[in-house]
N, C-alpha and C positions, 0 to 999 in steps of 0.2 A: 607234228613231231611223232615219229614212229618209235615205239619202245618195244623191245622183245625180251623175253625171259626175265621177268621182273618179279620180285617178291616184296610186298608191302607189309610192314609190321605196323599195326594201328593200335594205339593205347586206348583202353576203355574210357579214360577221362576225356579224350578228344571226341570220341563218338558220342558221349553223354551230351556234350554241348550241342551237337548237330541234332540229335534226336529230340532233345528238349525243345529246341526252337521250332522244329517241324511238327512234332506231335502234340505239344501242349496247347491247351485252350482254356477258356475260363472254367469249364466244368471238368477238365481232365488235365492233370499236371504230371509230367515226368519228373520225379524227385531224384532218381538215381539210376545208374546203369553200371553193370559190371560183367566182365567176361569170366565165366567159369569153364570147367572142362566140358567142351562140346556145346555149350549153350551161352546165350546172353540173357542175363536176368535184368528186367526193367522194373524198378519200384515206382509206383504211381500213387496219386491221390485222385479219387473220383469224388467230386463235390456233388453231393446229393442232399436231400434233407438232412441226412446224417452222413458226413464224409467217411469214406472207407479208403483203406490204403493197401490195395492188392499188389502183389508182385507177379509179373508174367515172365514166362520162359520162352525165349525165341530160339528155335533150332533151325539150322540150315538144312533144307531138304535137298536142294540142288543148286549148284553154282557152276554153270557151264556157259561158254560163249559170253553173251552180254546179259544173260538172264540169271537172276537170283530169286530163288523161291524159298520162303521161310514158313514155318508153322509156329503160331503163337498159342501157348497153352496158359491157362490161368491157374489160380489157386485150387487146391484140392476141393472137389465138390462143385466147382463152377463149370457147368457143362458148356456145350457149344452154343446154345441159345443165348445165354447172357454174354458170352464172348462176342457173338455176332452183334449184339446191341452195342456193346462198348466200342468195338472197332468201327462200326457204322457211324458212331457219334463223331469220330475224327476223320472218317474217310473223305469228307469234303475238303479237308486240309492237306490230304496227301499230295505230294508233288506229282507233276506230270510223269507218266511212265510207271507209276505205282498203282497196282490194282489189288483190291480185296476180292478174293474168289469165294469167300465163305468158309465156314467150318474151321476158322483160324488160319487159313492159308493166304499168304500175301505173295504176289509176284512182282518183281521189279525189273523193268527193262533199263539197265544202267546207262545205255547210250541215250535213250529218250529222257531219262531222269536227269542227265547231266546238262540238259538244255544247250546242246551244241559244243560243250567242252570235250566230249568224246565223239570222234567220228566213227570209231569201231572199237570193239573190245572182244578179246578171246580169253576169257578167264578159265583157268584150269582147276580152280577150287579154292575153298576157304577152310582153314583150320582154326578152331577157337580153343584157347587155353587160358588158364587164369591170368588176368591182367591184359591180355592182348589177343588180337586176331591176326592171322597171317593170310594174306590174299596172294595166290599164285596167278600170275598173268602171263600167258603165252605171248600175246602181243596186244598193243593198244595204240591207236592213232589219236593223238591228243591235239586239239586246236588251241594253241597258246593264246591266240587273240581273243577267244571266247572267255578265257579266264580274265583277261584284262578288261573286257567289256563288262563282265559281271562285277568286277571290283569298282569300276568307275560309275556303274549304275546303282551302286549300293547293294548289290546282290551278295557280296561277300561280307560277312561279319567278322570282325577281328577275333581271332582265336577259334572260330567255328570250324575251320578246315585245316588250319596250319598245324604243323608239328608231326604229321605222319612221316615215318621214316621209310625209305625204300632202299633195297639193296638189289642191284642187278647181278645175275649169275650168268 
């Protein structure tokens, strides 16, 4: 299915469910996520000898074509060394198409990360504002049968991806 000139509005509550299921592990838990002006704030718990509860800011560096690049920054005083350690702890759980480049930079090939659901994607950009993110898509070729296969294989969790609203222009 080919879609052109589409704007998706994604609520931060919907994204929280997906991020929590992908990024959480026994030693690292995503407790919350919210969209603020220009950034995504992710509240976590790092289970160490003494648990800590840092919040991270995720800023979109680039969103063009099928590639999304973000920069993750931690609490004040937490330099890139500790950030690298924290992100490397969850990097083995990152989905296909997601790469950690170091120094807080993560790149995502959305076609590859979709596991066949997207055949192609030409994203025009992302705008983050309080409570929601707006994704502008010039065109996307979606394989509807891949969505059905993921659902029957147990790949889709109830509520994990549903509810995103889209408005074509």
